[in-house]
N, C-alpha and C positions, 0 to 999 in steps of 0.2 A: 761801439766805436771808442777808440782811445781818447782820453782827455788831452787838452792842450799841454798839460804838464808832462805827458809822455813824450811828445815831440820836442826833444831838447836839442843838443848840439848836433845830433846826427842829421838834422834837417839842413845844416850848413854845408853839407857835402853831397856829391852825387858820384855815380860810378866813374865818371870822367876824371875825377880827382885821383883815382887809383890806377889809371892805365899804366903809368910809369911807376915802377916799384922802388921803394927806398931800401929794399933788401939786397944784400950781396949774393944771395942764393936764389936762382930762378925757380927752384922747387919750393920756395917759401912764399906765401902771399904777403903783400905789404902789411906791416904791423897795424898801420892806421885803418886798413880795410877790415881787419878782424875786429877791431874795437868798434868801428862804425857799424858793421853788420850786427854785432851783439846789441849795441845801443838801439838800433832800429829794427829789432827782430819782429816787431809787430808789422812793419812794412814789408820786410823780407818774406813774411809768411804769405803774402799775397801772390808770390810767384811759385810756380811748380806745385799747385795744389794737389793733394792726394785725393784722386777720384775713387769713390766707393762703388764701382760698377762700370757699366758701359757708358760711352758718351751718349747723352740723350738731352732733349730740350729741358726736362726737369730731372735733376739728379742730386746725389748726395756727395759732399766732399768732406775731408777731414783736414782741419787746420789747427795747429798747436794743440793737437790731441782732442779737439772738439769736433763733433759732427754738425754739419749744417746742410739743410735742404735748400737748394738754389735753383734759379733759372739760368741755364747756360746760354750766354750771349757771346761767347768767344769761339764757338765751334766753326770749322770750315765746312761742315757737312751741309752745304747749301741746298742740295736736292733731296736730302734724306736717304741717300743710297747706302750709307754705312750699314744699315740693318735691313735693307730691302731683301725680301725673301729670295728672289731670283739671284741676286748678287751673292748672298750668303751660300746658297745651294751650289752655285758654280764654283765658289772657292772651296767648299767642302769636297766636291767631287774631284777637283784638281789635287787637293791634299791627299786624298785616297789613292789617286792614280800616279801622281808625280812625286809625292813626298814633300818634305818641308823646305828644301832649298834647291837652287840651281847648281850649286856646288862647283862653280868655276867662273872665270872671266869670259865675257862674250867673245873676245878676240881669240882666245886660246882654246876654250872649252866649248864654244858654240852656244847657240840659243835653241830652245825647244820649239816645236811647232806652235805651242801656245804663244811664245814671244813673237815669233815671226808673224803669226796671225794678227796680233795686236799692232805690230808695226804697219802691216798692210792696211788694216782697218782704219788706223789713225791717218795715214797718208791719204787714203781715199776720202775719208770724211772731210779733211781739210783741203782737198784738191791739190796735194803736193805729190812729188815723185817718191819720196822716201822718208823714213822716220828712224831716229835713234832713241832707244829707251835708256833711262838712267835709274839707278836704284835710290837716288836721293834728289829731291827737287832742288835744294840749294846747290848740290854738286853739279847738277845738270845745267843750271843757269850759269854758274861759275865756269864750268868746263866748256860750254858752248862758246863763250867769248875767248877763253884761253885757247880754244882749238882753231879759231879763225884769225886772231890778231897776233902780231909779232912786234918785237922791238922796232921802233921807228914808225909804227902805225899810230893812229889817233882814235881813241874811243870817245865819242861825244855823247854824253849821257844826260838825260833829263835830271835836274837837281834832286828829284824825289824818287829816283830809280832805286830798286831794291839792292841791298847790300851784296847779294850774290853776284850781280852784274859788276858792281864796283870791284869786288875781290877778283872776279874773272879778268877784268881789264888790268888790274895790278899784276896778277899772275902772268899775264901775257907779256908784261913789260912794255905795253903800249903807253903812250902819253894819255893821261886821263883828263878830259875837259868836261865841265858841266855847263849846260845852258839853263836859264831860268825856266822854272816849271811851266810847260805848255806855252812857252813864249816863242812865236815864230821869228821875231826880230832878233832875239838872243841866239836862237839856233843859227840864223843866217850869219850873224857876226862870228860865231864859233867856227862855222864852216869856211867863212872867208879867211879868217886868221890861220886856218890849218891847211890852206891850199898847197898842193905839191906833195902831200903825204897820202897814203892809203887811209881811208877813214870809214867809220861805221857809226851810225846813229842808233841809240838804244832808248827805247821807251817802254812803258808798261801799259797793258790794256786797261786794267783798273788798278789804281795806286792803293796799296794795301794800308796806308795810314790815313789818307785823306778821302778815299772813296770816290774820287772823280776819275774820269777816263782820259786817256791820251787824246788830245785834240788833233786827230789825224787829218781832218779836212784842212787845217791850217799848217800843220807841220810837214806833211808829205810833199806838198808843192815846193817847199824850201829845199828839202833833201833832193828832190828830183831836179831842181834848178842847178844844184851843184853836182849832180851825177853821183850821189852817195847812197849806198844801200841802207836799209833799216832793219833792225832786229826788234821784235816786240815780244815782251814777256806777258803771256796771257794767263798767268797763274790763277788770278781771281776772276777771270772773265770767260774762260773756256767752259762750254756747256751752259753758260749763263746768258751771255750776250749774243745777239744775232738771231735772225729768224729761225735758224736751225741749230743754234748753240755753238756756232763756229768762232765765237769770240768777238771782240771789238773790231777786228779786221772785217768780219762779215757785217757787223752793225753799221759800219761806215762805208761799206762797199769798196774796201781797199785791198781786196785779195791779190790783185796783180801788182801792187806797189810795195809789198813787203818781201824782203829777201829771205828772212828766216823767222819762224814762229816757234817760240818755246812756251811750254806750259807745264804745270805740275799735276800730279795725280792726287795730291793730298787735300785739294780743295773740293770742287764739285764732284770729282770722281770718288771721293771718300776712301782713297787707298793710300799709297805712298809711292814716291819716285817722281819722275818727270820725263819729258820727251821733247825733242826738237824735230820739226819737219822742214823740208826744203828740197832743193834740186838734188838728184841722186848723186851726181859727180862730186858735188861739194860735200855732201854727207859722207860719202865713201872716204874722201880725204880726211874729214874731221875725225872719223873713227880711230885713226892712227895717231892723232895728236891731242886727244882729250884723255888725259891720264885718269880723270874721274870715271871714264868709261872703260878703258882698257885694263885698268888695274883695280877694278872693283868687281865683286861677284854680281852676277845678273840678278834681277828681281826674282823673288820666290815664285814658283809656278802658281801657288794658290792665289797670290796677290794678282798675278797677271790674268788669271781666269776671272777673278772678281772684277778687274778693270774692263775686260772685254764685255762682260755682261752689263756692267754699269754704263758703258758707251751705248750698248744696244737699248737698254731701258730708257736712258736719258734722251735718245734721239728717235724713238719710235713715234712719239708725238710731243706736243708742247706742254702737256699737263703739269709736269714737275716744275718747269720754268714759270708757268703761269701762277702756280701756288707760291713759289719763291717771291715773285714780284708782288703778288697780293700781300704777302707777309711783310715785305719790305715797305710798301706804301703804308700799311697799317702802322708799323712800328714808327716810321718817320713822322707820320701825322700825329700819333699820340705823344711821342717824345717832344715834338714842337709845341703841342698844346700845353704841356707842363713847363714850358720855358727853356728847354734844352737847346743849345746851339749846336747844330749838326754840320757846320761847315758848308761847303759849296757843292758837294757831290750829290748824286742821286742813286747810287748803286746799292747793292746789298751789304757793302762794307760801310758801316755807319760810325764815323768818329763823333764822340761827344766832347766838344772843345770847351764847354763851360755852359753857363746860363746866359740867355739872351739879355743884353743890357748890363751884364756884370763886367768889371774890368778884367783884362787878360791876366793869366797867371804869370808871376815873375819867376 
């Protein structure tokens, strides 16, 4: 650990101080940023660690030229599917059969039977009519909002919603309004103030920074009172929450109250990309207005095959979810026993906000 003398003037600044550049050339970083990053190189080394091997619970990393053996607490591999033998074998077989890439845009070059099979299986799994696949989770979340909202519309987002949804609302040129996290009164006020416009409420299944869930039992009646649809981002809750792994929507029995359900493949699926499910007519329309879909190459076939097998393995029984929840309870219990403050959530996403009884960080 660095001594207090190492933390000098660099601690006086943060990334927010360098968002606007003092340089006349946009291809040059702010001069202050370069100096700040060099002065705080010990802190910068905490980001983008060099992993020496595959992602695993115990692994080795290299930082500042030194090797360290660590316990990995930052992985999205919630169900352990990244190295599951059946998933790996399915991906290897697709690689041999289909090659390395899809080699084209879905709209112009089409999708393979592997892709179509995954679409159909996800739609059936979640009780929806159709599914759109994205080659990036962030681009999928952003593109879904950009595909359904237009200038003059109002996007009403929970204050702790993921940045992909915020960027999607901005990209659509809709008016962006936030309501206080999980607060039905704040949502009601936002909907009242925006009457007369097309509106969409956006929430997350499990919030990726706080680890709590969307309070659907309190929020959905408010949206329904105003006649406004809801989009839920189930990135951290798909395959994890619900009796069958269908997410927070299933957990709260709210399947019929959600207009669109988005999720990523990079979390419990242990792959990459994302998907949106919903009514067939709406998704057919969206395919032509989501640039992140129409102007991106489709997912690699090997990834798709692995995702299909991951869905099969994760839903054939509840054993993987039961192991995850047992691990979650164990970690939370032991962390609290040593005095760590874990916030108010109960999910597998565990924020460590400090030590119990200690003053908040400034």
